[in-house]
Biopython code that builds the backbone (N, CA, C, O; Angstrom):
import numpy as np
from Bio.PDB.StructureBuilder import StructureBuilder

atoms = [
    (1, "MET", "N", (-87.574, 9.959, -27.152)),
    (1, "MET", "CA", (-87.422, 10.146, -25.723)),
    (1, "MET", "C", (-86.000, 10.651, -25.428)),
    (1, "MET", "O", (-85.009, 10.189, -25.995)),
    (2, "GLY", "N", (-85.961, 11.601, -24.529)),
    (2, "GLY", "CA", (-84.672, 12.163, -24.169)),
    (2, "GLY", "C", (-84.173, 11.655, -22.823)),
    (2, "GLY", "O", (-84.922, 11.090, -22.027)),
    (3, "LYS", "N", (-82.904, 11.873, -22.601)),
    (3, "LYS", "CA", (-82.307, 11.484, -21.326)),
    (3, "LYS", "C", (-82.659, 12.510, -20.261)),
    (3, "LYS", "O", (-82.882, 13.683, -20.557)),
    (4, "ARG", "N", (-82.705, 12.054, -19.030)),
    (4, "ARG", "CA", (-82.896, 12.975, -17.909)),
    (4, "ARG", "C", (-81.567, 13.674, -17.625)),
    (4, "ARG", "O", (-80.492, 13.092, -17.772)),
    (5, "LYS", "N", (-81.670, 14.920, -17.218)),
    (5, "LYS", "CA", (-80.454, 15.659, -16.889)),
    (5, "LYS", "C", (-79.898, 15.145, -15.568)),
    (5, "LYS", "O", (-80.630, 14.975, -14.593)),
    (6, "SER", "N", (-78.602, 14.903, -15.553)),
    (6, "SER", "CA", (-77.977, 14.455, -14.307)),
    (6, "SER", "C", (-77.586, 15.688, -13.494)),
    (6, "SER", "O", (-77.150, 16.702, -14.038)),
    (7, "ARG", "N", (-77.751, 15.572, -12.189)),
    (7, "ARG", "CA", (-77.390, 16.683, -11.322)),
    (7, "ARG", "C", (-75.880, 16.669, -11.085)),
    (7, "ARG", "O", (-75.278, 15.621, -10.854)),
    (8, "ALA", "N", (-75.304, 17.830, -11.149)),
    (8, "ALA", "CA", (-73.867, 17.944, -10.906)),
    (8, "ALA", "C", (-73.608, 17.777, -9.413)),
    (8, "ALA", "O", (-74.306, 18.365, -8.587)),
    (9, "LYS", "N", (-72.606, 16.978, -9.072)),
    (9, "LYS", "CA", (-72.249, 16.784, -7.674)),
    (9, "LYS", "C", (-71.513, 18.030, -7.189)),
    (9, "LYS", "O", (-70.717, 18.609, -7.928)),
    (10, "PRO", "N", (-71.777, 18.445, -5.942)),
    (10, "PRO", "CA", (-71.048, 19.601, -5.423)),
    (10, "PRO", "C", (-69.578, 19.244, -5.237)),
    (10, "PRO", "O", (-69.256, 18.097, -4.928)),
    (11, "PRO", "N", (-68.683, 20.214, -5.424)),
    (11, "PRO", "CA", (-67.256, 19.914, -5.259)),
    (11, "PRO", "C", (-66.964, 19.542, -3.809)),
    (11, "PRO", "O", (-67.616, 20.056, -2.899)),
    (12, "PRO", "N", (-65.998, 18.660, -3.582)),
    (12, "PRO", "CA", (-65.680, 18.270, -2.200)),
    (12, "PRO", "C", (-65.118, 19.457, -1.432)),
    (12, "PRO", "O", (-64.411, 20.295, -1.993)),
    (13, "LYS", "N", (-65.444, 19.522, -0.126)),
    (13, "LYS", "CA", (-64.945, 20.617, 0.698)),
    (13, "LYS", "C", (-63.461, 20.432, 0.949)),
    (13, "LYS", "O", (-63.001, 19.329, 1.244)),
    (14, "LYS", "N", (-62.712, 21.526, 0.827)),
    (14, "LYS", "CA", (-61.278, 21.476, 1.063)),
    (14, "LYS", "C", (-61.028, 21.623, 2.552)),
    (14, "LYS", "O", (-61.591, 22.503, 3.203)),
    (15, "ARG", "N", (-60.191, 20.766, 3.081)),
    (15, "ARG", "CA", (-59.839, 20.812, 4.494)),
    (15, "ARG", "C", (-58.718, 21.824, 4.675)),
    (15, "ARG", "O", (-57.699, 21.761, 3.987)),
    (16, "MET", "N", (-58.906, 22.754, 5.600)),
    (16, "MET", "CA", (-57.883, 23.759, 5.862)),
    (16, "MET", "C", (-56.733, 23.128, 6.633)),
    (16, "MET", "O", (-56.950, 22.278, 7.496)),
    (17, "ASP", "N", (-55.511, 23.545, 6.322)),
    (17, "ASP", "CA", (-54.341, 23.063, 7.038)),
    (17, "ASP", "C", (-54.352, 23.604, 8.464)),
    (17, "ASP", "O", (-54.891, 24.679, 8.728)),
    (18, "LYS", "N", (-53.755, 22.853, 9.371)),
    (18, "LYS", "CA", (-53.647, 23.301, 10.753)),
    (18, "LYS", "C", (-52.692, 24.481, 10.826)),
    (18, "LYS", "O", (-51.703, 24.536, 10.096)),
    (19, "LEU", "N", (-52.990, 25.415, 11.701)),
    (19, "LEU", "CA", (-52.111, 26.556, 11.909)),
    (19, "LEU", "C", (-50.920, 26.150, 12.762)),
    (19, "LEU", "O", (-51.012, 25.226, 13.570)),
    (20, "ASP", "N", (-49.793, 26.848, 12.581)),
    (20, "ASP", "CA", (-48.612, 26.574, 13.387)),
    (20, "ASP", "C", (-48.890, 26.955, 14.843)),
    (20, "ASP", "O", (-49.633, 27.899, 15.109)),
    (21, "THR", "N", (-48.296, 26.225, 15.775)),
    (21, "THR", "CA", (-48.479, 26.519, 17.190)),
    (21, "THR", "C", (-47.167, 26.869, 17.873)),
    (21, "THR", "O", (-47.175, 27.221, 19.052)),
    (22, "VAL", "N", (-46.032, 26.784, 17.169)),
    (22, "VAL", "CA", (-44.725, 27.092, 17.747)),
    (22, "VAL", "C", (-44.030, 28.106, 16.846)),
    (22, "VAL", "O", (-43.968, 27.931, 15.629)),
    (23, "PHE", "N", (-43.500, 29.185, 17.467)),
    (23, "PHE", "CA", (-42.867, 30.277, 16.724)),
    (23, "PHE", "C", (-41.576, 30.699, 17.419)),
    (23, "PHE", "O", (-41.288, 30.259, 18.532)),
    (24, "SER", "N", (-40.801, 31.558, 16.750)),
    (24, "SER", "CA", (-39.641, 32.169, 17.395)),
    (24, "SER", "C", (-40.096, 33.434, 18.119)),
    (24, "SER", "O", (-41.012, 34.124, 17.671)),
    (25, "CYS", "N", (-39.451, 33.725, 19.230)),
    (25, "CYS", "CA", (-39.841, 34.854, 20.082)),
    (25, "CYS", "C", (-39.332, 36.171, 19.491)),
    (25, "CYS", "O", (-38.150, 36.269, 19.160)),
    (26, "PRO", "N", (-40.198, 37.192, 19.348)),
    (26, "PRO", "CA", (-39.733, 38.488, 18.831)),
    (26, "PRO", "C", (-38.924, 39.276, 19.858)),
    (26, "PRO", "O", (-38.244, 40.231, 19.482)),
    (27, "PHE", "N", (-38.972, 38.913, 21.142)),
    (27, "PHE", "CA", (-38.241, 39.641, 22.180)),
    (27, "PHE", "C", (-36.831, 39.081, 22.392)),
    (27, "PHE", "O", (-35.857, 39.834, 22.411)),
    (28, "CYS", "N", (-36.724, 37.749, 22.552)),
    (28, "CYS", "CA", (-35.406, 37.165, 22.816)),
    (28, "CYS", "C", (-34.816, 36.471, 21.589)),
    (28, "CYS", "O", (-33.690, 35.978, 21.655)),
    (29, "ASN", "N", (-35.544, 36.418, 20.473)),
    (29, "ASN", "CA", (-35.107, 35.810, 19.213)),
    (29, "ASN", "C", (-34.703, 34.343, 19.357)),
    (29, "ASN", "O", (-33.901, 33.843, 18.568)),
    (30, "HIS", "N", (-35.237, 33.668, 20.329)),
    (30, "HIS", "CA", (-34.963, 32.240, 20.488)),
    (30, "HIS", "C", (-35.933, 31.467, 19.598)),
    (30, "HIS", "O", (-37.142, 31.691, 19.654)),
    (31, "GLY", "N", (-35.408, 30.563, 18.781)),
    (31, "GLY", "CA", (-36.245, 29.830, 17.842)),
    (31, "GLY", "C", (-37.130, 28.808, 18.517)),
    (31, "GLY", "O", (-36.700, 28.139, 19.457)),
    (32, "THR", "N", (-38.333, 28.679, 18.065)),
    (32, "THR", "CA", (-39.339, 27.709, 18.525)),
    (32, "THR", "C", (-39.562, 27.743, 20.036)),
    (32, "THR", "O", (-39.738, 26.697, 20.660)),
    (33, "SER", "N", (-39.556, 28.926, 20.621)),
    (33, "SER", "CA", (-39.762, 29.018, 22.064)),
    (33, "SER", "C", (-41.154, 29.532, 22.424)),
    (33, "SER", "O", (-41.574, 29.409, 23.574)),
    (34, "VAL", "N", (-41.866, 30.099, 21.473)),
    (34, "VAL", "CA", (-43.200, 30.628, 21.748)),
    (34, "VAL", "C", (-44.236, 29.560, 21.421)),
    (34, "VAL", "O", (-44.290, 29.046, 20.303)),
    (35, "GLU", "N", (-45.056, 29.236, 22.413)),
    (35, "GLU", "CA", (-46.117, 28.251, 22.239)),
    (35, "GLU", "C", (-47.458, 28.968, 22.277)),
    (35, "GLU", "O", (-47.709, 29.792, 23.156)),
    (36, "CYS", "N", (-48.314, 28.646, 21.318)),
    (36, "CYS", "CA", (-49.624, 29.284, 21.233)),
    (36, "CYS", "C", (-50.708, 28.286, 21.600)),
    (36, "CYS", "O", (-50.661, 27.123, 21.196)),
    (37, "ARG", "N", (-51.683, 28.750, 22.368)),
    (37, "ARG", "CA", (-52.822, 27.916, 22.759)),
    (37, "ARG", "C", (-54.103, 28.701, 22.557)),
    (37, "ARG", "O", (-54.134, 29.915, 22.760)),
    (38, "ILE", "N", (-55.155, 28.012, 22.159)),
    (38, "ILE", "CA", (-56.463, 28.624, 21.984)),
    (38, "ILE", "C", (-57.434, 27.900, 22.903)),
    (38, "ILE", "O", (-57.650, 26.696, 22.765)),
    (39, "ASP", "N", (-58.016, 28.634, 23.835)),
    (39, "ASP", "CA", (-59.023, 28.087, 24.741)),
    (39, "ASP", "C", (-60.394, 28.344, 24.109)),
    (39, "ASP", "O", (-60.921, 29.455, 24.175)),
    (40, "MET", "N", (-60.958, 27.304, 23.498)),
    (40, "MET", "CA", (-62.219, 27.456, 22.775)),
    (40, "MET", "C", (-63.404, 27.669, 23.718)),
    (40, "MET", "O", (-64.410, 28.258, 23.325)),
    (41, "LYS", "N", (-63.290, 27.196, 24.948)),
    (41, "LYS", "CA", (-64.390, 27.335, 25.899)),
    (41, "LYS", "C", (-64.564, 28.792, 26.318)),
    (41, "LYS", "O", (-65.685, 29.297, 26.377)),
    (42, "ASN", "N", (-63.445, 29.468, 26.611)),
    (42, "ASN", "CA", (-63.483, 30.861, 27.052)),
    (42, "ASN", "C", (-63.171, 31.849, 25.933)),
    (42, "ASN", "O", (-63.184, 33.059, 26.160)),
    (43, "LEU", "N", (-62.887, 31.347, 24.718)),
    (43, "LEU", "CA", (-62.561, 32.165, 23.545)),
    (43, "LEU", "C", (-61.378, 33.106, 23.807)),
    (43, "LEU", "O", (-61.449, 34.307, 23.548)),
    (44, "ILE", "N", (-60.284, 32.523, 24.330)),
    (44, "ILE", "CA", (-59.073, 33.287, 24.606)),
    (44, "ILE", "C", (-57.889, 32.595, 23.930)),
    (44, "ILE", "O", (-57.702, 31.387, 24.077)),
    (45, "GLY", "N", (-57.091, 33.368, 23.189)),
    (45, "GLY", "CA", (-55.860, 32.869, 22.587)),
    (45, "GLY", "C", (-54.670, 33.398, 23.359)),
    (45, "GLY", "O", (-54.666, 34.557, 23.774)),
    (46, "GLU", "N", (-53.648, 32.558, 23.560)),
    (46, "GLU", "CA", (-52.519, 32.947, 24.393)),
    (46, "GLU", "C", (-51.215, 32.481, 23.757)),
    (46, "GLU", "O", (-51.122, 31.353, 23.274)),
    (47, "ALA", "N", (-50.209, 33.352, 23.756)),
    (47, "ALA", "CA", (-48.871, 33.026, 23.264)),
    (47, "ALA", "C", (-47.879, 33.303, 24.381)),
    (47, "ALA", "O", (-47.837, 34.411, 24.915)),
    (48, "ILE", "N", (-47.064, 32.283, 24.746)),
    (48, "ILE", "CA", (-46.127, 32.402, 25.858)),
    (48, "ILE", "C", (-44.754, 31.937, 25.398)),
    (48, "ILE", "O", (-44.628, 30.884, 24.773)),
    (49, "CYS", "N", (-43.710, 32.730, 25.710)),
    (49, "CYS", "CA", (-42.337, 32.341, 25.428)),
    (49, "CYS", "C", (-41.811, 31.532, 26.609)),
    (49, "CYS", "O", (-41.915, 31.968, 27.756)),
    (50, "GLY", "N", (-41.253, 30.367, 26.338)),
    (50, "GLY", "CA", (-40.723, 29.521, 27.398)),
    (50, "GLY", "C", (-39.377, 29.973, 27.913)),
    (50, "GLY", "O", (-38.944, 29.521, 28.973)),
    (51, "ILE", "N", (-38.695, 30.862, 27.188)),
    (51, "ILE", "CA", (-37.365, 31.309, 27.589)),
    (51, "ILE", "C", (-37.441, 32.602, 28.403)),
    (51, "ILE", "O", (-36.975, 32.642, 29.542)),
    (52, "CYS", "N", (-38.025, 33.660, 27.829)),
    (52, "CYS", "CA", (-38.058, 34.960, 28.511)),
    (52, "CYS", "C", (-39.374, 35.218, 29.237)),
    (52, "CYS", "O", (-39.526, 36.268, 29.861)),
    (53, "GLN", "N", (-40.320, 34.300, 29.174)),
    (53, "GLN", "CA", (-41.601, 34.355, 29.886)),
    (53, "GLN", "C", (-42.497, 35.523, 29.468)),
    (53, "GLN", "O", (-43.411, 35.896, 30.204)),
    (54, "GLU", "N", (-42.238, 36.105, 28.283)),
    (54, "GLU", "CA", (-43.151, 37.113, 27.749)),
    (54, "GLU", "C", (-44.441, 36.416, 27.335)),
    (54, "GLU", "O", (-44.414, 35.276, 26.869)),
    (55, "SER", "N", (-45.574, 37.104, 27.505)),
    (55, "SER", "CA", (-46.848, 36.483, 27.131)),
    (55, "SER", "C", (-47.765, 37.521, 26.505)),
    (55, "SER", "O", (-47.633, 38.722, 26.743)),
    (56, "PHE", "N", (-48.696, 37.029, 25.701)),
    (56, "PHE", "CA", (-49.698, 37.871, 25.067)),
    (56, "PHE", "C", (-50.976, 37.060, 24.988)),
    (56, "PHE", "O", (-50.953, 35.886, 24.618)),
    (57, "SER", "N", (-52.096, 37.686, 25.335)),
    (57, "SER", "CA", (-53.380, 36.997, 25.222)),
    (57, "SER", "C", (-54.394, 37.942, 24.598)),
    (57, "SER", "O", (-54.324, 39.158, 24.778)),
    (58, "THR", "N", (-55.330, 37.369, 23.869)),
    (58, "THR", "CA", (-56.354, 38.143, 23.188)),
    (58, "THR", "C", (-57.607, 37.299, 23.039)),
    (58, "THR", "O", (-57.576, 36.082, 23.219)),
    (59, "THR", "N", (-58.703, 37.955, 22.711)),
    (59, "THR", "CA", (-59.938, 37.212, 22.482)),
    (59, "THR", "C", (-59.901, 36.576, 21.101)),
    (59, "THR", "O", (-59.299, 37.116, 20.173)),
    (60, "VAL", "N", (-60.540, 35.444, 20.976)),
    (60, "VAL", "CA", (-60.563, 34.694, 19.722)),
    (60, "VAL", "C", (-61.718, 35.209, 18.873)),
    (60, "VAL", "O", (-62.844, 35.337, 19.355)),
    (61, "THR", "N", (-61.432, 35.506, 17.603)),
    (61, "THR", "CA", (-62.470, 35.982, 16.687)),
    (61, "THR", "C", (-63.016, 34.817, 15.878)),
    (61, "THR", "O", (-62.521, 33.695, 15.988)),
    (62, "GLY", "N", (-64.018, 35.074, 15.079)),
    (62, "GLY", "CA", (-64.667, 34.048, 14.283)),
    (62, "GLY", "C", (-63.754, 33.397, 13.266)),
    (62, "GLY", "O", (-63.947, 32.225, 12.941)),
    (63, "ILE", "N", (-62.765, 34.114, 12.749)),
    (63, "ILE", "CA", (-61.874, 33.542, 11.750)),
    (63, "ILE", "C", (-61.028, 32.429, 12.355)),
    (63, "ILE", "O", (-60.730, 31.447, 11.676)),
    (64, "LEU", "N", (-60.638, 32.564, 13.611)),
    (64, "LEU", "CA", (-59.859, 31.509, 14.263)),
    (64, "LEU", "C", (-60.719, 30.292, 14.573)),
    (64, "LEU", "O", (-60.211, 29.172, 14.609)),
    (65, "LEU", "N", (-61.992, 30.490, 14.792)),
    (65, "LEU", "CA", (-62.868, 29.367, 15.052)),
    (65, "LEU", "C", (-63.000, 28.496, 13.805)),
    (65, "LEU", "O", (-63.250, 27.295, 13.911)),
    (66, "TYR", "N", (-62.836, 29.087, 12.638)),
    (66, "TYR", "CA", (-62.957, 28.348, 11.377)),
    (66, "TYR", "C", (-61.815, 27.366, 11.188)),
    (66, "TYR", "O", (-62.006, 26.310, 10.584)),
    (67, "PHE", "N", (-60.604, 27.700, 11.704)),
    (67, "PHE", "CA", (-59.420, 26.872, 11.495)),
    (67, "PHE", "C", (-59.335, 25.704, 12.454)),
    (67, "PHE", "O", (-58.568, 24.776, 12.199)),
    (68, "GLU", "N", (-60.063, 25.702, 13.513)),
    (68, "GLU", "CA", (-59.961, 24.624, 14.504)),
    (68, "GLU", "C", (-60.466, 23.316, 13.992)),
    (68, "GLU", "O", (-60.443, 22.320, 14.715)),
]
sb = StructureBuilder()
sb.init_structure("model")
sb.init_model(0)
sb.init_chain("A")
sb.init_seg("    ")
for serial, (resi, resn, name, xyz) in enumerate(atoms, 1):
    if name == "N":
        sb.init_residue(resn, " ", resi, " ")
    sb.init_atom(name, np.array(xyz, "f"), 0.0, 1.0, " ", f" {name:<3s}", serial, name[0])
structure = sb.get_structure()
């Protein structure tokens, strides 16, 4: 009599690291002044500088939904 083959367990899923939400501003070069927010309900990403008030917004793609 032979042994039954054991099923290999699937490898554990790796948890992705959180993305940074604070950056230095490319316009005024002030460190850690740009704050990024992602509105998952409306699928809009927004980056705003607290010093020079420059802002940028764009639609959120599927790759960003994976990191949340």
